[in-house]
mmCIF file of the N, C-alpha and C atoms, coordinates in Angstrom:
data_MODEL
# 
_entry.id   MODEL 
# 
loop_
_atom_site.group_PDB 
_atom_site.id 
_atom_site.type_symbol 
_atom_site.label_atom_id 
_atom_site.label_alt_id 
_atom_site.label_comp_id 
_atom_site.label_asym_id 
_atom_site.label_entity_id 
_atom_site.label_seq_id 
_atom_site.pdbx_PDB_ins_code 
_atom_site.Cartn_x 
_atom_site.Cartn_y 
_atom_site.Cartn_z 
_atom_site.occupancy 
_atom_site.B_iso_or_equiv 
_atom_site.pdbx_formal_charge 
_atom_site.auth_seq_id 
_atom_site.auth_comp_id 
_atom_site.auth_asym_id 
_atom_site.auth_atom_id 
_atom_site.pdbx_PDB_model_num 
ATOM 1   N N  . MET A 1 1  ? 0.832   -1.175 -0.053 1.00 0.00 ? 1  MET A N  1 
ATOM 2   C CA . MET A 1 1  ? 0.061   -0.022 0.128  1.00 0.00 ? 1  MET A CA 1 
ATOM 3   C C  . MET A 1 1  ? 0.942   1.338  -0.044 1.00 0.00 ? 1  MET A C  1 
ATOM 4   N N  . SER A 1 2  ? 0.625   2.027  -1.029 1.00 0.00 ? 2  SER A N  1 
ATOM 5   C CA . SER A 1 2  ? 1.466   3.386  -1.114 1.00 0.00 ? 2  SER A CA 1 
ATOM 6   C C  . SER A 1 2  ? 0.913   4.388  -0.376 1.00 0.00 ? 2  SER A C  1 
ATOM 7   N N  . THR A 1 3  ? 1.674   5.284  0.376  1.00 0.00 ? 3  THR A N  1 
ATOM 8   C CA . THR A 1 3  ? 1.062   6.290  1.310  1.00 0.00 ? 3  THR A CA 1 
ATOM 9   C C  . THR A 1 3  ? 1.882   7.480  1.092  1.00 0.00 ? 3  THR A C  1 
ATOM 10  N N  . ASN A 1 4  ? 1.070   8.540  0.799  1.00 0.00 ? 4  ASN A N  1 
ATOM 11  C CA . ASN A 1 4  ? 1.841   9.801  0.618  1.00 0.00 ? 4  ASN A CA 1 
ATOM 12  C C  . ASN A 1 4  ? 1.844   10.530 1.919  1.00 0.00 ? 4  ASN A C  1 
ATOM 13  N N  . LEU A 1 5  ? 2.973   10.744 2.579  1.00 0.00 ? 5  LEU A N  1 
ATOM 14  C CA . LEU A 1 5  ? 3.123   11.180 3.883  1.00 0.00 ? 5  LEU A CA 1 
ATOM 15  C C  . LEU A 1 5  ? 2.796   12.589 3.892  1.00 0.00 ? 5  LEU A C  1 
ATOM 16  N N  . TYR A 1 6  ? 3.203   13.414 2.721  1.00 0.00 ? 6  TYR A N  1 
ATOM 17  C CA . TYR A 1 6  ? 2.992   14.801 2.668  1.00 0.00 ? 6  TYR A CA 1 
ATOM 18  C C  . TYR A 1 6  ? 1.493   15.151 2.866  1.00 0.00 ? 6  TYR A C  1 
ATOM 19  N N  . LYS A 1 7  ? 0.707   14.394 2.035  1.00 0.00 ? 7  LYS A N  1 
ATOM 20  C CA . LYS A 1 7  ? -0.755  14.576 2.017  1.00 0.00 ? 7  LYS A CA 1 
ATOM 21  C C  . LYS A 1 7  ? -1.285  14.310 3.519  1.00 0.00 ? 7  LYS A C  1 
ATOM 22  N N  . ARG A 1 8  ? -0.861  13.374 4.038  1.00 0.00 ? 8  ARG A N  1 
ATOM 23  C CA . ARG A 1 8  ? -1.429  13.013 5.440  1.00 0.00 ? 8  ARG A CA 1 
ATOM 24  C C  . ARG A 1 8  ? -0.875  14.101 6.412  1.00 0.00 ? 8  ARG A C  1 
ATOM 25  N N  . LEU A 1 9  ? 0.296   14.676 6.406  1.00 0.00 ? 9  LEU A N  1 
ATOM 26  C CA . LEU A 1 9  ? 0.678   15.661 7.178  1.00 0.00 ? 9  LEU A CA 1 
ATOM 27  C C  . LEU A 1 9  ? -0.142  16.956 7.010  1.00 0.00 ? 9  LEU A C  1 
ATOM 28  N N  . LYS A 1 10 ? -0.236  17.322 5.704  1.00 0.00 ? 10 LYS A N  1 
ATOM 29  C CA . LYS A 1 10 ? -1.108  18.453 5.372  1.00 0.00 ? 10 LYS A CA 1 
ATOM 30  C C  . LYS A 1 10 ? -2.626  18.379 5.964  1.00 0.00 ? 10 LYS A C  1 
ATOM 31  N N  . ALA A 1 11 ? -3.134  17.077 5.783  1.00 0.00 ? 11 ALA A N  1 
ATOM 32  C CA . ALA A 1 11 ? -4.473  17.196 6.244  1.00 0.00 ? 11 ALA A CA 1 
ATOM 33  C C  . ALA A 1 11 ? -4.705  17.376 7.758  1.00 0.00 ? 11 ALA A C  1 
ATOM 34  N N  . LEU A 1 12 ? -3.630  17.327 8.462  1.00 0.00 ? 12 LEU A N  1 
ATOM 35  C CA . LEU A 1 12 ? -3.574  17.571 9.963  1.00 0.00 ? 12 LEU A CA 1 
ATOM 36  C C  . LEU A 1 12 ? -3.625  19.062 10.246 1.00 0.00 ? 12 LEU A C  1 
ATOM 37  N N  . LEU A 1 13 ? -3.040  19.824 9.170  1.00 0.00 ? 13 LEU A N  1 
ATOM 38  C CA . LEU A 1 13 ? -2.823  21.262 9.395  1.00 0.00 ? 13 LEU A CA 1 
ATOM 39  C C  . LEU A 1 13 ? -4.414  21.901 9.194  1.00 0.00 ? 13 LEU A C  1 
ATOM 40  N N  . PRO A 1 14 ? -4.754  23.065 10.156 1.00 0.00 ? 14 PRO A N  1 
ATOM 41  C CA . PRO A 1 14 ? -5.766  23.745 10.006 1.00 0.00 ? 14 PRO A CA 1 
ATOM 42  C C  . PRO A 1 14 ? -5.808  24.590 8.722  1.00 0.00 ? 14 PRO A C  1 
ATOM 43  N N  . GLU A 1 15 ? -6.939  24.781 8.083  1.00 0.00 ? 15 GLU A N  1 
ATOM 44  C CA . GLU A 1 15 ? -7.094  25.871 6.951  1.00 0.00 ? 15 GLU A CA 1 
ATOM 45  C C  . GLU A 1 15 ? -6.930  27.194 7.568  1.00 0.00 ? 15 GLU A C  1 
ATOM 46  N N  . ALA A 1 16 ? -6.463  28.178 6.581  1.00 0.00 ? 16 ALA A N  1 
ATOM 47  C CA . ALA A 1 16 ? -6.348  29.560 6.919  1.00 0.00 ? 16 ALA A CA 1 
ATOM 48  C C  . ALA A 1 16 ? -7.845  30.041 7.203  1.00 0.00 ? 16 ALA A C  1 
ATOM 49  N N  . PRO A 1 17 ? -7.745  30.896 8.135  1.00 0.00 ? 17 PRO A N  1 
ATOM 50  C CA . PRO A 1 17 ? -9.167  31.558 8.482  1.00 0.00 ? 17 PRO A CA 1 
ATOM 51  C C  . PRO A 1 17 ? -9.521  32.521 7.431  1.00 0.00 ? 17 PRO A C  1 
ATOM 52  N N  . VAL A 1 18 ? -10.751 32.878 7.150  1.00 0.00 ? 18 VAL A N  1 
ATOM 53  C CA . VAL A 1 18 ? -11.291 33.757 6.296  1.00 0.00 ? 18 VAL A CA 1 
ATOM 54  C C  . VAL A 1 18 ? -11.549 35.044 7.239  1.00 0.00 ? 18 VAL A C  1 
ATOM 55  N N  . LEU A 1 19 ? -10.714 36.133 6.909  1.00 0.00 ? 19 LEU A N  1 
ATOM 56  C CA . LEU A 1 19 ? -10.883 37.609 7.440  1.00 0.00 ? 19 LEU A CA 1 
ATOM 57  C C  . LEU A 1 19 ? -11.698 38.501 6.667  1.00 0.00 ? 19 LEU A C  1 
ATOM 58  N N  . THR A 1 20 ? -12.101 39.527 7.330  1.00 0.00 ? 20 THR A N  1 
ATOM 59  C CA . THR A 1 20 ? -12.681 40.418 6.720  1.00 0.00 ? 20 THR A CA 1 
ATOM 60  C C  . THR A 1 20 ? -12.025 41.900 7.080  1.00 0.00 ? 20 THR A C  1 
ATOM 61  N N  . GLY A 1 21 ? -12.170 42.887 6.113  1.00 0.00 ? 21 GLY A N  1 
ATOM 62  C CA . GLY A 1 21 ? -11.619 44.149 6.270  1.00 0.00 ? 21 GLY A CA 1 
ATOM 63  C C  . GLY A 1 21 ? -11.978 45.128 5.197  1.00 0.00 ? 21 GLY A C  1 
ATOM 64  N N  . THR A 1 22 ? -11.411 46.388 5.218  1.00 0.00 ? 22 THR A N  1 
ATOM 65  C CA . THR A 1 22 ? -11.647 47.258 4.200  1.00 0.00 ? 22 THR A CA 1 
ATOM 66  C C  . THR A 1 22 ? -10.331 47.460 3.434  1.00 0.00 ? 22 THR A C  1 
ATOM 67  N N  . VAL A 1 23 ? -10.307 47.559 2.089  1.00 0.00 ? 23 VAL A N  1 
ATOM 68  C CA . VAL A 1 23 ? -9.139  47.802 1.385  1.00 0.00 ? 23 VAL A CA 1 
ATOM 69  C C  . VAL A 1 23 ? -8.852  49.309 1.774  1.00 0.00 ? 23 VAL A C  1 
ATOM 70  N N  . THR A 1 24 ? -7.554  49.589 2.010  1.00 0.00 ? 24 THR A N  1 
ATOM 71  C CA . THR A 1 24 ? -7.277  51.030 2.279  1.00 0.00 ? 24 THR A CA 1 
ATOM 72  C C  . THR A 1 24 ? -6.301  51.660 1.355  1.00 0.00 ? 24 THR A C  1 
ATOM 73  N N  . VAL A 1 25 ? -5.333  50.835 0.851  1.00 0.00 ? 25 VAL A N  1 
ATOM 74  C CA . VAL A 1 25 ? -4.239  51.195 -0.036 1.00 0.00 ? 25 VAL A CA 1 
ATOM 75  C C  . VAL A 1 25 ? -3.991  50.175 -1.100 1.00 0.00 ? 25 VAL A C  1 
ATOM 76  N N  . LEU A 1 26 ? -3.861  50.715 -2.313 1.00 0.00 ? 26 LEU A N  1 
ATOM 77  C CA . LEU A 1 26 ? -3.495  49.840 -3.350 1.00 0.00 ? 26 LEU A CA 1 
ATOM 78  C C  . LEU A 1 26 ? -2.143  50.087 -3.628 1.00 0.00 ? 26 LEU A C  1 
ATOM 79  N N  . TYR A 1 27 ? -1.262  49.039 -3.998 1.00 0.00 ? 27 TYR A N  1 
ATOM 80  C CA . TYR A 1 27 ? 0.130   49.107 -4.362 1.00 0.00 ? 27 TYR A CA 1 
ATOM 81  C C  . TYR A 1 27 ? 0.159   48.692 -6.039 1.00 0.00 ? 27 TYR A C  1 
ATOM 82  N N  . ALA A 1 28 ? 1.400   49.139 -6.599 1.00 0.00 ? 28 ALA A N  1 
ATOM 83  C CA . ALA A 1 28 ? 1.613   49.050 -7.954 1.00 0.00 ? 28 ALA A CA 1 
ATOM 84  C C  . ALA A 1 28 ? 1.856   47.456 -8.227 1.00 0.00 ? 28 ALA A C  1 
ATOM 85  N N  . ASP A 1 29 ? 2.309   46.726 -7.249 1.00 0.00 ? 29 ASP A N  1 
ATOM 86  C CA . ASP A 1 29 ? 2.621   45.377 -7.559 1.00 0.00 ? 29 ASP A CA 1 
ATOM 87  C C  . ASP A 1 29 ? 1.550   44.433 -7.309 1.00 0.00 ? 29 ASP A C  1 
ATOM 88  N N  . GLY A 1 30 ? 0.417   44.935 -7.298 1.00 0.00 ? 30 GLY A N  1 
ATOM 89  C CA . GLY A 1 30 ? -0.782  44.124 -7.259 1.00 0.00 ? 30 GLY A CA 1 
ATOM 90  C C  . GLY A 1 30 ? -1.424  43.471 -6.022 1.00 0.00 ? 30 GLY A C  1 
ATOM 91  N N  . THR A 1 31 ? -0.730  44.225 -4.968 1.00 0.00 ? 31 THR A N  1 
ATOM 92  C CA . THR A 1 31 ? -1.280  43.917 -3.579 1.00 0.00 ? 31 THR A CA 1 
ATOM 93  C C  . THR A 1 31 ? -2.067  45.185 -3.056 1.00 0.00 ? 31 THR A C  1 
ATOM 94  N N  . ALA A 1 32 ? -2.609  44.806 -1.930 1.00 0.00 ? 32 ALA A N  1 
ATOM 95  C CA . ALA A 1 32 ? -3.284  45.908 -1.138 1.00 0.00 ? 32 ALA A CA 1 
ATOM 96  C C  . ALA A 1 32 ? -3.432  45.932 0.427  1.00 0.00 ? 32 ALA A C  1 
ATOM 97  N N  . GLU A 1 33 ? -3.406  46.948 1.031  1.00 0.00 ? 33 GLU A N  1 
ATOM 98  C CA . GLU A 1 33 ? -3.206  46.934 2.419  1.00 0.00 ? 33 GLU A CA 1 
ATOM 99  C C  . GLU A 1 33 ? -4.741  46.891 2.861  1.00 0.00 ? 33 GLU A C  1 
ATOM 100 N N  . VAL A 1 34 ? -5.006  45.892 3.774  1.00 0.00 ? 34 VAL A N  1 
ATOM 101 C CA . VAL A 1 34 ? -6.443  45.825 4.394  1.00 0.00 ? 34 VAL A CA 1 
ATOM 102 C C  . VAL A 1 34 ? -6.505  45.955 5.707  1.00 0.00 ? 34 VAL A C  1 
ATOM 103 N N  . THR A 1 35 ? -7.397  46.975 6.213  1.00 0.00 ? 35 THR A N  1 
ATOM 104 C CA . THR A 1 35 ? -7.547  47.202 7.491  1.00 0.00 ? 35 THR A CA 1 
ATOM 105 C C  . THR A 1 35 ? -8.558  46.210 8.087  1.00 0.00 ? 35 THR A C  1 
ATOM 106 N N  . GLN A 1 36 ? -8.221  45.337 9.050  1.00 0.00 ? 36 GLN A N  1 
ATOM 107 C CA . GLN A 1 36 ? -9.138  44.308 9.519  1.00 0.00 ? 36 GLN A CA 1 
ATOM 108 C C  . GLN A 1 36 ? -10.204 45.058 10.454 1.00 0.00 ? 36 GLN A C  1 
ATOM 109 N N  . ASP A 1 37 ? -11.460 44.410 10.534 1.00 0.00 ? 37 ASP A N  1 
ATOM 110 C CA . ASP A 1 37 ? -12.453 44.797 11.156 1.00 0.00 ? 37 ASP A CA 1 
ATOM 111 C C  . ASP A 1 37 ? -12.212 44.779 12.698 1.00 0.00 ? 37 ASP A C  1 
ATOM 112 N N  . GLY A 1 38 ? -12.699 45.672 13.258 1.00 0.00 ? 38 GLY A N  1 
ATOM 113 C CA . GLY A 1 38 ? -12.585 45.788 14.897 1.00 0.00 ? 38 GLY A CA 1 
ATOM 114 C C  . GLY A 1 38 ? -11.161 46.438 15.471 1.00 0.00 ? 38 GLY A C  1 
ATOM 115 N N  . GLY A 1 39 ? -10.578 46.952 14.199 1.00 0.00 ? 39 GLY A N  1 
ATOM 116 C CA . GLY A 1 39 ? -9.200  47.543 14.403 1.00 0.00 ? 39 GLY A CA 1 
ATOM 117 C C  . GLY A 1 39 ? -8.099  46.485 15.006 1.00 0.00 ? 39 GLY A C  1 
ATOM 118 N N  . HIS A 1 40 ? -8.203  45.446 14.522 1.00 0.00 ? 40 HIS A N  1 
ATOM 119 C CA . HIS A 1 40 ? -7.406  44.195 14.888 1.00 0.00 ? 40 HIS A CA 1 
ATOM 120 C C  . HIS A 1 40 ? -6.175  44.147 14.055 1.00 0.00 ? 40 HIS A C  1 
ATOM 121 N N  . GLY A 1 41 ? -5.884  45.326 13.227 1.00 0.00 ? 41 GLY A N  1 
ATOM 122 C CA . GLY A 1 41 ? -4.525  45.336 12.589 1.00 0.00 ? 41 GLY A CA 1 
ATOM 123 C C  . GLY A 1 41 ? -4.739  45.506 11.118 1.00 0.00 ? 41 GLY A C  1 
ATOM 124 N N  . LEU A 1 42 ? -3.505  45.686 10.576 1.00 0.00 ? 42 LEU A N  1 
ATOM 125 C CA . LEU A 1 42 ? -3.412  45.776 8.962  1.00 0.00 ? 42 LEU A CA 1 
ATOM 126 C C  . LEU A 1 42 ? -2.687  44.599 8.394  1.00 0.00 ? 42 LEU A C  1 
ATOM 127 N N  . LEU A 1 43 ? -3.104  44.176 7.148  1.00 0.00 ? 43 LEU A N  1 
ATOM 128 C CA . LEU A 1 43 ? -2.342  43.119 6.600  1.00 0.00 ? 43 LEU A CA 1 
ATOM 129 C C  . LEU A 1 43 ? -2.150  43.640 5.069  1.00 0.00 ? 43 LEU A C  1 
ATOM 130 N N  . ARG A 1 44 ? -1.187  42.989 4.399  1.00 0.00 ? 44 ARG A N  1 
ATOM 131 C CA . ARG A 1 44 ? -0.931  43.345 3.063  1.00 0.00 ? 44 ARG A CA 1 
ATOM 132 C C  . ARG A 1 44 ? -1.189  42.076 2.512  1.00 0.00 ? 44 ARG A C  1 
ATOM 133 N N  . ALA A 1 45 ? -2.119  41.976 1.522  1.00 0.00 ? 45 ALA A N  1 
ATOM 134 C CA . ALA A 1 45 ? -2.564  40.773 0.714  1.00 0.00 ? 45 ALA A CA 1 
ATOM 135 C C  . ALA A 1 45 ? -2.573  41.079 -0.813 1.00 0.00 ? 45 ALA A C  1 
ATOM 136 N N  . ARG A 1 46 ? -2.417  39.837 -1.686 1.00 0.00 ? 46 ARG A N  1 
ATOM 137 C CA . ARG A 1 46 ? -2.492  39.979 -2.937 1.00 0.00 ? 46 ARG A CA 1 
ATOM 138 C C  . ARG A 1 46 ? -3.977  40.259 -3.423 1.00 0.00 ? 46 ARG A C  1 
ATOM 139 N N  . ASN A 1 47 ? -4.001  41.031 -4.415 1.00 0.00 ? 47 ASN A N  1 
ATOM 140 C CA . ASN A 1 47 ? -5.334  41.518 -4.977 1.00 0.00 ? 47 ASN A CA 1 
ATOM 141 C C  . ASN A 1 47 ? -5.627  41.237 -6.334 1.00 0.00 ? 47 ASN A C  1 
ATOM 142 N N  . PRO A 1 48 ? -5.943  39.862 -6.536 1.00 0.00 ? 48 PRO A N  1 
ATOM 143 C CA . PRO A 1 48 ? -6.012  39.461 -7.899 1.00 0.00 ? 48 PRO A CA 1 
ATOM 144 C C  . PRO A 1 48 ? -7.297  39.945 -8.669 1.00 0.00 ? 48 PRO A C  1 
ATOM 145 N N  . LEU A 1 49 ? -8.408  40.329 -7.657 1.00 0.00 ? 49 LEU A N  1 
ATOM 146 C CA . LEU A 1 49 ? -9.637  40.811 -8.154 1.00 0.00 ? 49 LEU A CA 1 
ATOM 147 C C  . LEU A 1 49 ? -9.550  42.359 -8.490 1.00 0.00 ? 49 LEU A C  1 
ATOM 148 N N  . LEU A 1 50 ? -8.346  43.016 -8.114 1.00 0.00 ? 50 LEU A N  1 
ATOM 149 C CA . LEU A 1 50 ? -8.099  44.482 -8.296 1.00 0.00 ? 50 LEU A CA 1 
ATOM 150 C C  . LEU A 1 50 ? -9.293  45.175 -7.667 1.00 0.00 ? 50 LEU A C  1 
ATOM 151 N N  . LEU A 1 51 ? -9.748  44.813 -6.444 1.00 0.00 ? 51 LEU A N  1 
ATOM 152 C CA . LEU A 1 51 ? -10.745 45.629 -5.700 1.00 0.00 ? 51 LEU A CA 1 
ATOM 153 C C  . LEU A 1 51 ? -10.140 47.196 -5.332 1.00 0.00 ? 51 LEU A C  1 
ATOM 154 N N  . ALA A 1 52 ? -11.247 47.940 -5.466 1.00 0.00 ? 52 ALA A N  1 
ATOM 155 C CA . ALA A 1 52 ? -10.745 49.351 -5.273 1.00 0.00 ? 52 ALA A CA 1 
ATOM 156 C C  . ALA A 1 52 ? -10.601 49.806 -3.765 1.00 0.00 ? 52 ALA A C  1 
ATOM 157 N N  . SER A 1 53 ? -10.008 50.823 -3.516 1.00 0.00 ? 53 SER A N  1 
ATOM 158 C CA . SER A 1 53 ? -9.893  51.427 -2.215 1.00 0.00 ? 53 SER A CA 1 
ATOM 159 C C  . SER A 1 53 ? -11.119 51.834 -1.652 1.00 0.00 ? 53 SER A C  1 
ATOM 160 N N  . GLY A 1 54 ? -11.379 51.347 -0.318 1.00 0.00 ? 54 GLY A N  1 
ATOM 161 C CA . GLY A 1 54 ? -12.686 51.508 0.251  1.00 0.00 ? 54 GLY A CA 1 
ATOM 162 C C  . GLY A 1 54 ? -13.550 50.484 0.146  1.00 0.00 ? 54 GLY A C  1 
ATOM 163 N N  . THR A 1 55 ? -13.383 49.424 -0.506 1.00 0.00 ? 55 THR A N  1 
ATOM 164 C CA . THR A 1 55 ? -14.194 48.181 -0.753 1.00 0.00 ? 55 THR A CA 1 
ATOM 165 C C  . THR A 1 55 ? -13.990 47.193 0.475  1.00 0.00 ? 55 THR A C  1 
ATOM 166 N N  . ARG A 1 56 ? -14.919 46.814 1.040  1.00 0.00 ? 56 ARG A N  1 
ATOM 167 C CA . ARG A 1 56 ? -14.933 45.682 2.005  1.00 0.00 ? 56 ARG A CA 1 
ATOM 168 C C  . ARG A 1 56 ? -14.524 44.314 1.306  1.00 0.00 ? 56 ARG A C  1 
ATOM 169 N N  . ALA A 1 57 ? -13.600 43.646 1.850  1.00 0.00 ? 57 ALA A N  1 
ATOM 170 C CA . ALA A 1 57 ? -13.261 42.355 1.282  1.00 0.00 ? 57 ALA A CA 1 
ATOM 171 C C  . ALA A 1 57 ? -13.013 41.134 2.137  1.00 0.00 ? 57 ALA A C  1 
ATOM 172 N N  . TYR A 1 58 ? -13.012 39.925 1.698  1.00 0.00 ? 58 TYR A N  1 
ATOM 173 C CA . TYR A 1 58 ? -12.722 38.856 2.373  1.00 0.00 ? 58 TYR A CA 1 
ATOM 174 C C  . TYR A 1 58 ? -11.095 38.393 2.068  1.00 0.00 ? 58 TYR A C  1 
ATOM 175 N N  . VAL A 1 59 ? -10.439 38.082 2.926  1.00 0.00 ? 59 VAL A N  1 
ATOM 176 C CA . VAL A 1 59 ? -9.047  37.739 2.823  1.00 0.00 ? 59 VAL A CA 1 
ATOM 177 C C  . VAL A 1 59 ? -8.931  36.193 3.446  1.00 0.00 ? 59 VAL A C  1 
ATOM 178 N N  . LYS A 1 60 ? -8.151  35.492 2.462  1.00 0.00 ? 60 LYS A N  1 
ATOM 179 C CA . LYS A 1 60 ? -7.791  34.051 3.081  1.00 0.00 ? 60 LYS A CA 1 
ATOM 180 C C  . LYS A 1 60 ? -6.523  33.696 2.446  1.00 0.00 ? 60 LYS A C  1 
ATOM 181 N N  . GLY A 1 61 ? -5.641  33.121 3.344  1.00 0.00 ? 61 GLY A N  1 
ATOM 182 C CA . GLY A 1 61 ? -4.340  32.621 2.898  1.00 0.00 ? 61 GLY A CA 1 
ATOM 183 C C  . GLY A 1 61 ? -3.410  33.855 2.219  1.00 0.00 ? 61 GLY A C  1 
ATOM 184 N N  . GLY A 1 62 ? -3.600  35.023 2.567  1.00 0.00 ? 62 GLY A N  1 
ATOM 185 C CA . GLY A 1 62 ? -2.864  36.245 1.940  1.00 0.00 ? 62 GLY A CA 1 
ATOM 186 C C  . GLY A 1 62 ? -3.299  36.780 0.655  1.00 0.00 ? 62 GLY A C  1 
ATOM 187 N N  . ALA A 1 63 ? -4.467  36.374 0.398  1.00 0.00 ? 63 ALA A N  1 
ATOM 188 C CA . ALA A 1 63 ? -4.992  36.904 -0.785 1.00 0.00 ? 63 ALA A CA 1 
ATOM 189 C C  . ALA A 1 63 ? -6.548  37.357 -0.735 1.00 0.00 ? 63 ALA A C  1 
ATOM 190 N N  . ILE A 1 64 ? -6.924  38.312 -1.437 1.00 0.00 ? 64 ILE A N  1 
ATOM 191 C CA . ILE A 1 64 ? -8.319  38.850 -1.359 1.00 0.00 ? 64 ILE A CA 1 
ATOM 192 C C  . ILE A 1 64 ? -8.980  37.908 -2.296 1.00 0.00 ? 64 ILE A C  1 
ATOM 193 N N  . THR A 1 65 ? -10.126 37.152 -1.625 1.00 0.00 ? 65 THR A N  1 
ATOM 194 C CA . THR A 1 65 ? -10.921 36.284 -2.452 1.00 0.00 ? 65 THR A CA 1 
ATOM 195 C C  . THR A 1 65 ? -12.263 36.909 -2.903 1.00 0.00 ? 65 THR A C  1 
ATOM 196 N N  . GLY A 1 66 ? -12.640 37.948 -2.393 1.00 0.00 ? 66 GLY A N  1 
ATOM 197 C CA . GLY A 1 66 ? -13.918 38.566 -3.055 1.00 0.00 ? 66 GLY A CA 1 
ATOM 198 C C  . GLY A 1 66 ? -14.532 39.698 -2.222 1.00 0.00 ? 66 GLY A C  1 
ATOM 199 N N  . PRO A 1 67 ? -15.386 40.363 -2.632 1.00 0.00 ? 67 PRO A N  1 
ATOM 200 C CA . PRO A 1 67 ? -15.851 41.499 -2.004 1.00 0.00 ? 67 PRO A CA 1 
ATOM 201 C C  . PRO A 1 67 ? -16.768 40.941 -0.687 1.00 0.00 ? 67 PRO A C  1 
ATOM 202 N N  . ALA A 1 68 ? -16.861 41.729 0.279  1.00 0.00 ? 68 ALA A N  1 
ATOM 203 C CA . ALA A 1 68 ? -17.622 41.388 1.575  1.00 0.00 ? 68 ALA A CA 1 
ATOM 204 C C  . ALA A 1 68 ? -18.721 42.307 1.641  1.00 0.00 ? 68 ALA A C  1 
ATOM 205 N N  . PRO A 1 69 ? -19.868 41.784 2.238  1.00 0.00 ? 69 PRO A N  1 
ATOM 206 C CA . PRO A 1 69 ? -20.999 42.850 2.460  1.00 0.00 ? 69 PRO A CA 1 
ATOM 207 C C  . PRO A 1 69 ? -20.678 44.036 3.500  1.00 0.00 ? 69 PRO A C  1 
ATOM 208 N N  . ASP A 1 70 ? -21.274 45.019 3.401  1.00 0.00 ? 70 ASP A N  1 
ATOM 209 C CA . ASP A 1 70 ? -21.028 46.253 4.288  1.00 0.00 ? 70 ASP A CA 1 
ATOM 210 C C  . ASP A 1 70 ? -21.931 46.064 5.607  1.00 0.00 ? 70 ASP A C  1 
ATOM 211 N N  . LEU A 1 71 ? -21.544 45.230 6.501  1.00 0.00 ? 71 LEU A N  1 
ATOM 212 C CA . LEU A 1 71 ? -22.282 44.896 7.729  1.00 0.00 ? 71 LEU A CA 1 
ATOM 213 C C  . LEU A 1 71 ? -21.623 45.454 9.056  1.00 0.00 ? 71 LEU A C  1 
ATOM 214 N N  . PRO A 1 72 ? -22.365 45.789 9.978  1.00 0.00 ? 72 PRO A N  1 
ATOM 215 C CA . PRO A 1 72 ? -21.799 46.339 11.330 1.00 0.00 ? 72 PRO A CA 1 
ATOM 216 C C  . PRO A 1 72 ? -20.757 45.016 11.797 1.00 0.00 ? 72 PRO A C  1 
ATOM 217 N N  . TYR A 1 73 ? -19.709 45.447 12.470 1.00 0.00 ? 73 TYR A N  1 
ATOM 218 C CA . TYR A 1 73 ? -18.780 44.531 13.055 1.00 0.00 ? 73 TYR A CA 1 
ATOM 219 C C  . TYR A 1 73 ? -19.293 44.307 14.570 1.00 0.00 ? 73 TYR A C  1 
ATOM 220 N N  . VAL A 1 74 ? -19.436 43.004 15.050 1.00 0.00 ? 74 VAL A N  1 
ATOM 221 C CA . VAL A 1 74 ? -20.057 42.768 16.125 1.00 0.00 ? 74 VAL A CA 1 
ATOM 222 C C  . VAL A 1 74 ? -19.130 41.527 16.810 1.00 0.00 ? 74 VAL A C  1 
ATOM 223 N N  . LEU A 1 75 ? -18.674 41.947 17.941 1.00 0.00 ? 75 LEU A N  1 
ATOM 224 C CA . LEU A 1 75 ? -17.740 40.885 18.700 1.00 0.00 ? 75 LEU A CA 1 
ATOM 225 C C  . LEU A 1 75 ? -18.527 40.303 19.895 1.00 0.00 ? 75 LEU A C  1 
ATOM 226 N N  . ILE A 1 76 ? -18.520 39.041 19.696 1.00 0.00 ? 76 ILE A N  1 
ATOM 227 C CA . ILE A 1 76 ? -19.374 38.161 20.952 1.00 0.00 ? 76 ILE A CA 1 
ATOM 228 C C  . ILE A 1 76 ? -18.291 37.321 21.665 1.00 0.00 ? 76 ILE A C  1 
ATOM 229 N N  . GLU A 1 77 ? -18.352 37.515 22.981 1.00 0.00 ? 77 GLU A N  1 
ATOM 230 C CA . GLU A 1 77 ? -17.306 36.737 23.804 1.00 0.00 ? 77 GLU A CA 1 
ATOM 231 C C  . GLU A 1 77 ? -18.103 35.623 24.419 1.00 0.00 ? 77 GLU A C  1 
ATOM 232 N N  . VAL A 1 78 ? -17.539 34.383 24.267 1.00 0.00 ? 78 VAL A N  1 
ATOM 233 C CA . VAL A 1 78 ? -18.205 33.332 25.028 1.00 0.00 ? 78 VAL A CA 1 
ATOM 234 C C  . VAL A 1 78 ? -17.473 32.849 26.273 1.00 0.00 ? 78 VAL A C  1 
# 
C-alpha cells in the first residue's frame, strides 16, 4: 500500500481563516493593504480581483478572495 506522507501531514494542518476588512491602500505590485474589522490590525494581501480602495473584502491565505457585504462589526465573547 502506497502512502503519501506529505498529504497525510497536510491534512492535519488547519485551513487558513477567512478574515474581513476594508481595502485602504492599493500598491503597484498588485497587492493591497487591508484594515481588519474591529481595529485588529493591518495586513498586506494579494489583490487578484483588483478591488478598489474603500471596498470591504474577504481575505484568506494572504489573498483577497472577494468582496464582503457592508455589515456592522459585532464581537461576541463566549
